[in-house]
C-alpha positions as CSV (number, residue, x, y, z in Angstrom):
1,A,-5.9,-53.3,59.8
2,G,-4.3,-54.5,63.3
3,P,-4.8,-57.4,64.8
4,R,-7.6,-59.9,65.7
5,L,-8.1,-61.5,69.1
6,Q,-8.6,-65.4,69.4
7,I,-9.4,-66.6,73.3
8,Q,-8.8,-70.0,74.1
9,T,-10.9,-71.6,76.7
10,E,-13.0,-74.4,76.9
11,N,-16.2,-72.6,76.2
12,E,-17.0,-71.6,72.9
13,E,-19.6,-68.5,73.9
14,V,-17.2,-67.2,76.3
15,N,-14.4,-67.5,73.8
16,Q,-17.0,-65.4,71.2
17,Q,-18.2,-63.1,73.8
18,I,-15.0,-61.8,75.0
19,E,-14.1,-61.4,71.1
20,D,-17.0,-59.5,70.1
21,E,-16.3,-57.1,73.4
22,W,-12.8,-56.8,72.7
23,E,-13.2,-55.7,69.0
24,R,-16.1,-53.7,69.9
25,W,-13.8,-51.2,72.5
26,A,-10.2,-51.7,70.0
27,R,-12.6,-49.8,67.3
28,R,-14.1,-47.5,69.5
29,I,-10.5,-46.5,70.5
30,G,-9.0,-46.9,67.2
31,L,-6.5,-49.1,68.1
32,A,-5.5,-50.4,64.8
33,D,-4.3,-46.6,64.0
34,K,-2.7,-46.2,67.0
35,L,-0.7,-49.4,66.5
36,R,0.3,-47.6,63.3
37,T,1.3,-44.4,64.6
38,M,3.4,-46.4,66.9
39,R,5.4,-48.3,64.5
40,M,6.1,-45.3,62.6
41,A,7.4,-43.8,65.6
42,K,9.4,-46.9,66.4
43,C,11.0,-46.2,63.1
44,C,11.6,-42.6,63.1
45,D,12.3,-41.8,66.8
46,G,13.6,-45.4,67.8
47,E,11.0,-46.1,70.2
48,V,7.1,-45.2,71.4
49,F,5.8,-44.9,75.3
50,A,1.8,-45.6,75.9
51,M,0.1,-44.7,78.9
52,L,-2.8,-47.2,79.9
53,V,-5.2,-44.2,80.7
54,S,-9.2,-43.7,81.9
55,N,-11.1,-42.5,79.3
56,P,-14.8,-42.0,80.1
57,N,-15.8,-40.5,76.8
58,I,-15.0,-43.4,74.7
59,N,-18.6,-44.8,74.8
60,V,-18.1,-48.6,76.1
61,D,-18.5,-50.4,79.3
62,V,-14.3,-50.4,79.6
63,T,-13.0,-47.2,80.2
64,L,-9.5,-48.1,79.2
65,D,-7.7,-46.5,76.6
66,V,-4.1,-46.2,74.9
67,R,-2.8,-42.2,75.2
68,L,0.4,-42.5,73.2
69,V,3.7,-40.2,74.0
70,E,6.2,-38.5,72.4
71,C,9.3,-40.3,73.5
72,D,10.8,-36.6,74.4
73,Q,8.5,-36.4,77.3
74,I,10.3,-39.6,78.7
75,T,13.4,-37.4,79.9
76,G,15.9,-37.9,82.6
77,Q,17.4,-34.6,81.6
78,Y,16.6,-32.7,84.8
79,R,17.7,-35.7,87.0
80,T,20.8,-37.2,87.8
81,N,21.5,-40.3,85.9
82,T,23.0,-43.3,88.1
83,P,22.9,-47.2,87.7
84,R,18.8,-47.4,88.7
85,H,17.7,-44.6,87.0
86,I,19.1,-44.0,83.8
87,D,17.4,-41.3,80.7
88,G,13.9,-41.0,82.6
89,I,13.2,-44.6,83.2
90,E,14.0,-46.1,87.0
91,F,14.9,-50.1,87.5
92,D,14.7,-52.2,90.2
93,R,17.7,-54.2,91.3
94,Y,16.9,-57.4,88.4
95,G,16.8,-54.5,86.0
96,N,13.1,-54.1,85.3
97,P,11.5,-50.9,85.0
98,I,9.6,-49.5,87.9
99,T,8.8,-45.8,87.0
100,Y,8.6,-43.6,83.9
101,Y,9.3,-39.9,84.4
102,L,7.1,-37.8,82.6
103,L,7.1,-34.5,81.3
104,D,3.7,-32.5,80.8
105,Q,4.4,-31.2,77.2
106,H,6.9,-32.2,75.0
107,P,10.3,-30.1,75.5
108,G,9.9,-28.2,72.4
109,D,6.3,-26.7,72.9
110,S,6.3,-23.2,71.7
111,L,5.2,-22.5,75.1
112,A,7.2,-24.7,76.9
113,F,9.7,-22.3,78.1
114,A,6.6,-20.8,80.2
115,R,6.0,-24.2,82.3
116,S,7.6,-26.1,84.5
117,F,9.9,-28.7,83.5
118,E,9.0,-31.1,86.1
119,T,8.7,-34.5,85.5
120,R,6.0,-36.9,87.2
121,P,6.4,-40.9,87.7
122,I,4.2,-42.9,86.0
123,D,4.2,-46.4,87.1
124,A,5.4,-49.2,84.7
125,E,2.5,-51.4,85.0
126,S,0.5,-48.1,83.4
127,M,3.6,-47.6,80.7
128,I,4.0,-49.4,77.4
129,H,7.5,-48.9,75.9
130,W,8.4,-50.5,72.4
131,F,11.9,-50.3,71.0
132,R,14.3,-52.4,69.5
133,R,17.1,-53.4,71.6
134,D,20.6,-53.8,69.3
135,R,22.9,-54.1,72.8
136,P,23.3,-55.7,76.0
137,G,22.2,-53.2,79.0
138,Q,20.2,-50.8,76.6
139,V,17.3,-49.3,77.9
140,R,16.2,-46.3,75.0
141,G,15.3,-47.0,71.3
142,I,17.5,-45.8,68.5
143,P,15.7,-44.6,65.3
144,E,16.1,-47.7,62.2
145,I,16.5,-44.8,59.6
146,T,19.8,-43.6,62.0
147,P,22.1,-45.2,59.5
148,A,20.7,-43.6,56.7
149,L,20.1,-39.9,57.7
150,P,23.3,-38.6,55.5
151,L,21.7,-40.3,52.4
152,Y,18.8,-38.3,52.8
153,A,20.6,-35.4,53.0
154,V,22.4,-36.7,49.7
155,L,19.8,-37.2,47.7
156,R,18.2,-33.8,48.7
157,R,21.3,-32.0,47.6
158,Y,21.2,-33.9,44.3
159,T,17.5,-33.0,43.6
160,L,18.2,-29.5,43.8
161,A,21.2,-29.3,42.4
162,V,19.4,-30.5,39.7
163,L,16.2,-28.7,39.9
164,H,18.6,-25.8,40.2
165,S,20.2,-26.3,36.8
166,A,17.3,-27.1,34.8
167,E,15.3,-23.9,36.1
168,T,18.8,-21.9,34.9
169,A,18.6,-23.3,31.4
170,A,14.7,-22.8,31.1
171,N,15.4,-19.0,32.3
172,L,17.4,-18.2,29.5
173,S,15.1,-18.2,26.6
174,V,18.2,-17.8,24.0
175,V,21.2,-16.5,23.9
176,L,23.4,-14.2,21.8
177,E,26.5,-14.9,20.1
178,T,29.3,-14.0,17.9
179,S,32.3,-14.9,16.9
180,G,33.4,-11.4,15.5
181,P,35.2,-8.1,17.0
182,V,32.9,-6.4,19.7
183,D,32.7,-3.1,21.2
184,P,32.5,-3.2,24.8
185,A,30.8,-0.3,24.5
186,E,27.9,-1.2,23.0
187,V,27.3,-4.9,24.1
188,E,27.7,-5.1,28.0
189,A,28.2,-8.7,29.3
190,F,25.3,-10.8,30.2
191,E,23.0,-8.1,29.7
192,A,19.4,-9.2,29.4
193,L,17.0,-8.1,26.8
194,S,13.3,-8.6,26.5
195,I,12.0,-11.0,23.6
196,E,8.3,-9.4,22.1
197,R,6.0,-12.8,22.3
198,N,4.7,-14.2,18.6
199,A,7.2,-11.7,17.0
200,M,10.1,-12.7,14.2
201,T,13.1,-10.7,14.9
202,T,16.3,-10.3,12.3
203,M,19.9,-10.4,13.4
204,P,23.2,-8.5,13.3
205,E,25.9,-9.4,11.0
206,G,28.1,-12.0,12.4
207,W,25.9,-12.3,15.3
208,K,23.8,-16.1,15.7
209,M,20.4,-17.0,18.1
210,S,20.8,-20.0,20.6
211,Q,18.7,-21.8,22.7
212,L,20.5,-23.1,25.9
213,K,20.3,-26.7,26.1
214,A,19.2,-27.8,29.4
215,E,21.7,-30.9,30.2
216,Q,20.2,-32.0,33.8
217,P,19.1,-34.4,34.6
218,T,21.4,-36.4,33.3
219,T,20.7,-40.3,31.9
220,A,22.8,-41.2,35.6
221,H,20.1,-39.3,37.3
222,D,17.6,-41.9,37.6
223,A,20.2,-44.7,38.3
224,F,21.7,-42.4,41.0
225,Q,18.6,-41.7,42.9
226,R,17.6,-45.4,42.9
227,S,20.7,-46.7,44.1
228,V,20.6,-44.3,47.2
229,L,16.7,-45.2,47.6
230,R,18.3,-49.0,48.3
231,E,20.7,-48.1,50.2
232,I,18.2,-45.9,52.5
233,A,15.9,-49.0,52.5
234,R,18.2,-51.1,53.5
235,C,18.5,-50.1,57.0
236,M,15.0,-50.8,57.7
237,D,15.3,-54.2,55.8
238,M,12.9,-53.0,53.0
239,P,13.2,-54.0,49.3
240,F,13.7,-51.6,46.7
241,N,10.4,-51.6,44.7
242,I,8.1,-51.4,48.3
243,A,10.5,-48.1,49.5
244,A,10.3,-46.5,45.8
245,G,6.2,-47.9,45.0
246,D,7.7,-48.9,41.6
247,S,8.3,-52.4,40.4
248,S,8.5,-51.7,36.8
249,S,12.1,-53.1,36.8
250,Y,10.4,-56.1,38.5
251,N,9.3,-59.6,37.1
252,Y,7.2,-61.2,39.2
253,S,9.6,-63.6,40.5
254,S,12.2,-61.5,41.6
255,G,9.2,-59.3,43.2
256,K,8.3,-62.5,45.3
257,L,11.9,-63.1,46.0
258,D,12.2,-59.3,47.4
259,D,8.8,-60.0,49.6
260,Q,10.6,-62.6,51.2
261,T,12.8,-60.6,53.6
262,W,10.1,-57.9,54.3
263,G,7.8,-60.2,55.0
264,R,9.9,-62.0,57.7
265,M,10.8,-58.9,58.9
266,V,7.2,-57.9,59.6
267,Q,6.4,-61.1,60.7
268,I,9.0,-60.3,63.5
269,D,8.2,-57.3,64.4
270,R,4.5,-57.9,64.6
271,I,5.4,-60.9,67.6
272,Q,7.7,-57.9,69.5
273,G,4.3,-56.0,68.9
274,E,2.6,-58.7,70.6
275,I,4.8,-59.3,73.6
276,D,5.5,-55.5,74.1
277,V,2.4,-54.0,73.8
278,L,-0.3,-56.2,72.8
279,D,-0.2,-58.5,75.6
280,K,-0.4,-55.5,77.9
281,I,-3.1,-53.7,76.9
282,A,-4.6,-57.5,76.6
283,L,-4.4,-57.7,80.3
284,A,-5.1,-54.6,81.5
285,W,-8.3,-55.0,79.5
286,K,-9.2,-58.1,80.6
287,K,-9.0,-56.8,84.4
288,E,-11.4,-53.7,83.5
289,A,-13.7,-56.1,81.8
290,E,-13.9,-58.9,84.5
291,L,-13.8,-55.9,87.1
292,F,-17.3,-54.8,85.7
293,G,-18.8,-57.9,84.8
294,I,-18.6,-57.6,81.1
295,I,-17.1,-60.5,80.3
296,P,-17.0,-63.9,82.8
297,K,-13.9,-64.3,84.8
298,V,-11.1,-66.6,83.0
299,E,-8.6,-68.4,85.0
300,R,-6.5,-69.6,82.1
301,W,-5.8,-66.6,79.8
302,N,-5.2,-68.1,76.6
303,H,-5.0,-66.3,73.5
304,N,-3.5,-65.7,69.9
305,W,-3.7,-62.5,67.7
306,H,-4.0,-63.2,63.8
307,W,-2.9,-60.5,61.5
308,P,-4.0,-60.3,57.9
309,P,-2.7,-62.2,55.6
310,A,-0.2,-61.4,53.1
311,E,-1.6,-60.9,49.8
312,D,-0.6,-63.4,47.2
């Protein structure tokens, strides 16, 4: 649902005024929805970029807006990498990003071949970059699901194999077989015969009719799927019951125990999101709101973010 901004100044009326204006603006631009999209991109793409832009059509006094950007559009593919310029990001001598280079369209766009692949510089003050740093000196993100990518293919292949086997068994209504001698001129192997619906029939002497048994899914099918899904979810610190949407094998205590690890991961993620995303957005919003006199100027900007509590 997104966080709630709490301002801490000595004037309670000012606090309430700023919080109300922020809430109105955040709802108007769909900030909570954009945060969810950013979090999903961080998981699947490893990182997410967002530009702070002016949008006069949001119909509130503060025209600041947050425009999400595909990570593939921040690129150094058409530039030479140097110690100060790495993969579409330019740094100062202290390692701080100062410029991002943005493609105006996604390189995979169907019309991209007809457009220029020149990038334009975006000042770092107007760009948000959220990713998890796993190594010293890392400047771009790696998808959180990277360790599990081969497992998705394994699970897909196994599911398709089970489905194909079950379909093959279902497609053959009956099988005719005999233990006696067969004249090859009269009977052709794997010959298909039609069966009249709702009819009773007789069989030649020595022949019998049987139905192909569907051996899939096997008794190990569910256990195999659960094992693979559990390993896939592990790289995101996600317990199995949340990944599967199924807690039928849990009791309440084991469900709560697994939920503790998940809750800590969410808490860490929220804190990092506050630092990399929300604080930067709030500061830009404060400057514009004060500039247009929407909120009074506050010298000491002390604030907290309050997230919806976890369900008991």
